[in-house]
C-alpha positions as CSV (number, residue, x, y, z in Angstrom):
1,M,-8.4,5.3,7.1
2,N,-9.4,7.2,3.6
3,P,-8.3,10.9,4.0
4,K,-11.1,12.1,1.6
5,N,-13.9,10.4,3.8
6,S,-12.4,11.8,6.9
7,L,-12.5,15.4,5.7
8,E,-15.9,14.7,4.9
9,S,-16.9,15.0,8.2
10,V,-15.9,18.8,8.5
11,Y,-17.2,21.6,6.9
12,F,-15.9,25.3,6.9
13,I,-17.5,28.0,8.3
14,N,-16.7,32.6,9.0
15,L,-17.4,32.5,12.9
16,P,-18.8,36.1,14.0
17,E,-16.3,38.9,15.1
18,D,-17.0,38.2,18.6
19,F,-16.5,34.1,18.7
20,K,-13.8,32.8,20.7
21,I,-12.0,29.7,21.8
22,S,-13.3,29.6,25.7
23,S,-10.3,27.8,27.3
24,A,-7.4,30.4,26.3
25,A,-9.6,33.4,25.3
26,L,-8.4,32.9,21.9
27,Q,-9.6,35.8,19.6
28,I,-10.5,34.0,15.9
29,D,-9.8,35.9,12.6
30,P,-13.3,36.1,10.6
31,T,-12.0,36.4,7.5
32,I,-10.3,32.6,7.6
33,P,-13.0,30.0,7.5
34,L,-12.7,27.5,10.3
35,P,-12.8,23.5,10.0
36,V,-15.5,22.4,12.6
37,Q,-16.2,18.8,13.0
38,K,-20.1,17.8,12.1
39,K,-22.4,16.8,15.2
40,D,-24.7,13.7,14.1
41,D,-27.3,14.9,11.5
42,E,-25.9,18.3,11.4
43,T,-25.5,20.4,8.0
44,E,-23.6,23.7,6.8
45,E,-27.2,25.3,6.4
46,N,-29.0,23.9,9.7
47,M,-26.2,24.8,11.9
48,D,-26.9,26.5,14.9
49,F,-24.0,29.1,16.1
50,S,-25.3,29.2,19.7
51,S,-24.4,25.3,20.0
52,L,-21.2,25.4,18.5
53,N,-18.6,24.2,20.9
54,E,-14.8,24.5,21.1
55,E,-14.2,20.6,20.8
56,Q,-16.1,20.3,17.2
57,I,-13.5,23.5,16.3
58,L,-10.3,21.5,17.7
59,A,-11.3,18.3,16.5
60,G,-11.6,19.7,12.9
61,I,-8.3,21.7,12.9
62,L,-7.2,17.7,13.9
63,T,-8.8,16.2,10.7
64,V,-7.5,19.1,8.3
65,L,-4.1,18.9,10.1
66,A,-3.8,14.9,9.5
67,Y,-5.1,15.1,5.9
68,D,-5.3,18.1,4.1
69,H,-2.1,19.0,3.8
70,K,-2.2,21.6,0.8
71,N,-4.6,23.8,2.8
72,K,-3.2,27.5,3.1
73,N,-4.4,28.2,6.4
74,L,-2.3,25.4,8.2
75,D,0.1,27.7,10.2
76,Y,-2.9,29.7,11.2
77,Y,-4.8,26.1,12.5
78,R,-1.9,25.3,14.3
79,S,-1.4,28.6,16.2
80,I,-5.1,28.4,17.6
81,I,-5.0,24.5,18.9
82,T,-1.6,24.8,20.3
83,K,-2.7,28.1,22.0
84,A,-5.8,26.5,23.2
85,R,-4.5,23.2,24.0
86,P,-0.2,23.8,24.8
87,E,0.0,19.9,25.8
88,I,-2.1,18.7,22.7
89,K,1.0,16.7,21.7
90,K,1.6,15.1,24.8
91,E,-2.0,14.3,25.2
92,L,-2.2,13.2,21.1
93,C,1.0,11.1,21.8
94,E,0.1,9.2,24.7
95,A,-3.3,8.6,23.1
96,A,-1.7,7.3,20.2
97,I,0.3,4.5,21.4
98,L,-2.7,3.5,23.8
99,K,-4.8,2.8,20.8
100,T,-2.1,0.8,18.8
101,K,-1.3,-1.0,22.2
102,N,-5.2,-2.0,22.3
103,E,-4.7,-2.5,18.2
104,D,-7.1,0.1,17.7
105,F,-5.5,1.0,14.3
106,D,-7.8,3.3,12.4
107,I,-7.8,5.6,15.5
108,A,-4.3,5.5,16.1
109,E,-3.5,6.1,12.5
110,E,-5.9,9.1,12.3
111,I,-4.3,10.8,15.7
112,F,-0.6,9.9,14.1
113,M,-1.4,11.7,11.1
114,A,-3.2,15.1,13.1
115,L,0.4,14.5,15.0
116,H,2.6,14.8,12.5
117,G,0.6,17.8,10.6
118,L,0.5,19.7,13.4
119,D,4.4,19.4,13.9
120,P,5.7,18.1,10.1
121,E,9.8,18.6,11.6
122,D,9.0,17.1,15.1
123,N,11.3,13.6,13.7
124,A,10.2,11.9,17.0
125,V,6.6,12.1,15.9
126,V,8.2,10.4,12.0
127,L,9.9,7.6,13.9
128,N,6.6,6.9,16.0
129,M,4.5,6.7,12.9
130,A,7.0,4.8,11.4
131,L,7.3,2.2,14.5
132,F,3.4,2.4,14.2
133,L,3.4,1.2,10.7
134,D,5.8,-1.5,11.6
135,E,3.4,-2.7,14.3
136,R,0.6,-2.5,12.4
137,A,1.6,-4.7,9.3
138,E,3.0,-6.8,11.5
139,S,-0.4,-7.6,13.5
140,Y,-1.8,-7.7,9.9
141,R,0.6,-10.5,8.6
142,R,0.1,-12.7,11.9
143,A,-4.0,-12.4,11.1
144,G,-3.3,-13.7,7.2
145,L,-3.7,-10.2,5.7
146,F,-0.6,-10.5,3.6
147,D,-1.3,-7.5,1.1
148,D,-2.4,-5.1,3.9
149,A,0.5,-6.1,5.7
150,D,3.1,-5.6,2.8
151,A,1.3,-2.0,2.1
152,Y,1.9,-0.7,5.7
153,D,5.4,-2.0,5.7
154,S,5.9,-0.1,2.3
155,D,4.4,3.0,4.2
156,A,6.5,2.5,7.9
157,L,9.8,2.3,5.4
158,L,9.2,5.6,3.9
159,Y,9.0,7.0,7.1
160,Y,11.9,5.3,8.1
161,K,13.9,6.8,5.4
162,Q,12.7,9.9,6.2
163,V,13.8,10.0,10.0
164,M,17.1,8.2,9.2
165,D,17.8,11.4,6.8
166,A,17.2,13.9,10.1
167,D,19.8,16.4,10.9
168,P,21.1,15.8,13.6
169,A,21.1,12.0,13.2
170,I,18.5,10.2,15.4
171,P,20.3,7.0,17.1
172,D,17.3,5.0,17.5
173,A,15.8,6.1,14.1
174,F,18.7,3.2,12.8
175,F,18.6,0.7,15.6
176,N,14.6,0.5,14.9
177,A,14.8,0.6,11.1
178,G,17.4,-2.6,11.7
179,F,14.4,-4.4,13.1
180,F,12.4,-3.5,10.4
181,Y,14.9,-4.5,7.5
182,L,16.1,-7.7,9.5
183,K,12.0,-9.1,9.4
184,S,12.6,-8.9,5.8
185,Q,15.8,-10.8,5.7
186,S,17.8,-7.3,4.1
187,F,20.9,-8.1,6.5
188,R,22.8,-6.2,4.4
189,E,20.5,-2.8,5.3
190,A,20.1,-4.2,8.6
191,K,23.6,-4.6,9.4
192,D,24.4,-0.8,7.8
193,C,21.4,0.4,10.4
194,F,23.3,-1.2,13.3
195,E,26.9,-0.2,12.4
196,T,25.2,3.4,12.2
197,Y,23.3,2.9,15.5
198,L,26.9,2.0,17.2
199,A,28.8,4.5,15.3
200,L,26.4,7.3,16.8
201,T,26.5,6.3,20.3
202,C,30.5,5.0,20.4
203,D,31.2,8.3,22.6
204,S,28.4,8.0,24.8
205,S,29.1,6.3,28.4
206,D,27.3,4.0,30.2
207,E,25.5,6.6,32.5
208,D,24.4,8.7,29.7
209,M,22.6,5.7,27.7
210,G,21.1,4.2,30.7
211,E,20.2,0.6,31.0
212,S,18.0,0.5,28.1
213,G,21.0,2.2,25.9
214,I,23.7,-0.2,27.1
215,Y,21.1,-3.1,26.2
216,K,20.4,-1.6,22.6
217,K,24.0,-1.4,22.2
218,E,25.1,-4.7,23.1
219,R,22.2,-6.1,20.7
220,A,23.0,-4.2,17.9
221,Q,26.4,-5.3,17.9
222,E,25.5,-8.9,18.4
223,I,23.3,-8.6,15.0
224,V,26.3,-7.3,13.5
225,D,28.5,-9.9,14.4
226,N,25.7,-12.5,13.5
227,I,25.6,-11.2,10.4
228,K,28.9,-10.9,9.7
229,N,30.1,-14.0,11.0
230,Q,27.1,-16.2,9.1
231,N,27.8,-13.9,5.8
232,M,24.5,-13.2,5.5
233,D,24.8,-9.6,3.8
234,D,26.0,-11.7,1.1
235,V,23.3,-11.2,-2.0
236,R,22.7,-14.1,-2.7
237,F,21.0,-14.6,0.7
238,K,18.8,-11.7,0.0
239,A,18.3,-12.6,-3.7
240,A,17.0,-16.0,-2.7
241,Y,14.3,-14.4,-0.1
242,D,13.4,-12.2,-2.6
243,L,12.6,-14.9,-5.2
244,I,10.9,-17.2,-3.1
245,S,8.8,-14.6,-1.6
246,K,7.2,-13.7,-4.9
247,G,6.7,-17.1,-5.9
248,E,9.9,-17.8,-8.3
249,E,11.1,-20.7,-5.8
250,E,13.2,-22.3,-8.3
251,K,15.4,-19.6,-9.1
252,G,15.1,-18.8,-4.9
253,L,16.8,-22.2,-5.0
254,E,19.3,-22.3,-7.0
255,E,20.4,-19.4,-5.1
256,I,20.2,-20.5,-1.7
257,R,22.0,-23.6,-2.7
258,I,25.2,-21.4,-3.7
259,F,24.9,-20.1,-0.5
260,I,24.9,-23.2,1.3
261,Q,27.6,-24.5,-0.5
262,N,29.9,-21.8,0.7
263,N,28.3,-21.4,4.2
264,P,27.2,-24.6,5.5
265,K,26.7,-23.7,9.0
266,V,24.3,-21.1,8.8
267,W,20.8,-22.4,9.9
268,N,18.8,-19.4,8.3
269,A,20.2,-20.7,4.7
270,W,18.8,-24.5,5.4
271,F,15.6,-22.6,6.6
272,M,15.2,-20.6,3.5
273,L,16.0,-24.0,1.5
274,G,13.6,-25.5,3.9
275,W,10.7,-23.2,2.8
276,G,11.4,-22.5,-0.6
277,M,10.9,-26.4,-0.7
278,R,8.0,-26.6,1.2
279,K,5.8,-24.3,-0.8
280,L,6.7,-26.3,-3.5
281,E,5.1,-29.5,-1.5
282,R,8.6,-31.1,-1.7
283,Y,7.9,-32.0,2.2
284,D,10.5,-34.8,2.4
285,S,13.6,-32.5,1.4
286,A,11.8,-29.5,3.2
287,K,11.9,-32.0,5.9
288,Q,15.6,-32.7,5.8
289,A,16.5,-28.9,5.3
290,F,14.1,-28.1,8.3
291,L,16.8,-30.6,10.3
292,E,19.7,-29.2,9.1
293,A,18.8,-25.7,10.1
294,L,18.2,-27.2,13.7
295,K,21.7,-28.7,13.8
296,C,23.6,-25.1,13.1
297,P,24.4,-23.0,15.8
298,G,21.8,-21.2,16.9
299,G,19.1,-22.7,14.7
300,D,17.6,-24.9,17.8
301,Q,16.1,-21.4,19.0
302,S,13.8,-20.4,16.1
303,A,10.3,-21.2,16.8
304,D,9.8,-20.6,12.9
305,T,12.0,-23.6,12.1
306,Y,9.5,-26.1,14.2
307,N,6.6,-24.7,12.9
308,E,7.5,-25.4,9.5
309,L,9.1,-28.8,10.3
310,S,5.7,-29.2,12.1
311,L,3.7,-28.7,8.2
312,C,5.9,-31.2,6.6
313,Y,5.5,-34.1,9.1
314,V,1.6,-33.6,9.1
315,Q,1.9,-33.8,5.1
316,E,3.6,-37.6,5.8
317,K,0.7,-38.1,8.6
318,D,3.3,-38.5,11.4
319,F,1.4,-36.8,13.5
320,A,3.4,-37.6,16.7
321,Q,6.5,-36.2,15.4
322,A,4.2,-32.9,14.2
323,Q,2.7,-32.3,17.6
324,K,6.3,-32.8,19.3
325,V,7.9,-30.0,17.2
326,L,4.8,-27.3,17.4
327,L,5.3,-28.1,21.2
328,K,8.9,-26.9,21.1
329,A,7.8,-24.3,18.6
330,Y,5.2,-23.2,21.5
331,E,7.8,-23.7,23.9
332,L,9.7,-20.3,22.5
333,E,6.7,-18.4,21.3
334,P,3.9,-19.0,23.6
335,E,2.0,-16.2,21.7
336,N,2.3,-16.8,18.3
337,T,-1.1,-16.9,16.7
338,K,0.5,-18.9,13.8
339,I,2.0,-21.9,16.1
340,I,-1.6,-21.6,17.8
341,S,-3.1,-22.1,14.5
342,N,-1.0,-25.0,13.3
343,M,-2.1,-26.5,16.4
344,G,-5.3,-26.2,15.2
345,Y,-4.6,-27.8,11.6
346,L,-3.1,-30.3,13.3
347,A,-5.7,-31.5,15.6
348,L,-8.2,-31.4,12.0
349,A,-6.0,-33.7,10.4
350,Q,-6.5,-36.2,12.9
351,G,-10.3,-36.0,13.3
352,K,-9.9,-33.8,16.6
353,T,-12.4,-31.1,15.7
354,E,-13.4,-29.8,19.1
355,E,-9.8,-29.9,20.2
356,A,-8.9,-27.8,17.1
357,R,-12.2,-25.6,17.9
358,K,-10.2,-24.5,20.7
359,F,-7.1,-24.2,19.6
360,F,-8.5,-21.8,17.2
361,T,-10.6,-19.9,19.6
362,A,-7.2,-19.5,21.5
363,V,-6.1,-17.5,18.4
364,L,-8.9,-14.8,18.5
365,E,-8.2,-14.6,22.2
366,F,-4.9,-12.7,21.1
367,D,-5.8,-11.7,18.3
368,P,-9.6,-11.0,17.7
369,K,-9.2,-10.4,14.0
370,D,-7.3,-13.0,12.9
371,Q,-8.6,-14.1,9.6
372,I,-7.0,-17.9,9.6
373,A,-9.0,-18.4,13.0
374,L,-12.1,-17.4,12.0
375,H,-12.2,-19.0,8.3
376,E,-11.8,-22.2,10.6
377,L,-14.5,-21.6,13.0
378,S,-17.0,-20.5,10.6
379,K,-16.2,-23.9,8.7
380,L,-17.0,-25.9,12.0
381,E,-20.0,-24.2,12.3
382,I,-21.3,-25.1,9.0
């Protein structure tokens, strides 16, 4: 949400000396202007003090805490809202998490920003902000909004870095940041994060860690071992991913071929080779690379590999094989909207318009904002 626009919904007023916030009977300093959330059709000139309520003031304070970080009266505003609402942090956190689950991202972000402004030193809030931005990026990426996804990933990384610098260290910051780095194929950084998590928790007993903590330690160790065993923290692997991602496929393919020469059993490397080839529309070569990925240890557990392989079969008009591997991808990840969309494209390629419509409609049941499904359905209506 645009901070400037949000602040336009607030105006500052000096309240009468006898004005009190009712819930805590707080005396207001009349010399310090208070932010007030505007009502519909209300202006500073026509405001009626007799109708002013506590919620308007608290909402105005939250908006300022979220977006006006240079306001000289922030500490005063924080003192007011925490005294008036002692449980405000807990309430806001629960509300933000609920809004995130419902993918009401704009409101969730505003709440998280207010939480951060309320207590900038609370690293739990910083970590939650990172997780929220990370999740929002993934939602946009699934919907085909790649520029927005990249922007939110960039913001998430800033918050992850901030919370990883916390003193004392917060183990969960490194655990979650590890997965953030994994999704961008930054295996060296991911390994460092998971190793740090393991180091920070090595002296904690299973009883102290609990079931969730035990799972996290085992998962972190599994990922570290996998990265080491497959040499995925090699600089060539990351270079190949970065080059192919930004459209320099030929250079990326050179890097990943060298990596494969030294690491022929790494399915991720064959997948990346296939991905680069597919982007260059060399579908037969891409198909062979994806088939090699499936032969490598762990490769047959990747829904993305089957999904990408299906695209190659579609280009070859081998629709039976395309459907076979897409169904395998769907078995592995039945809620993956990218896979369901590709089922729709396969149906279109076979002239099955109504079947395609059902698949794209199913995508919208998972994500009503999915741009790919919305676009295809709009075309089918023409």
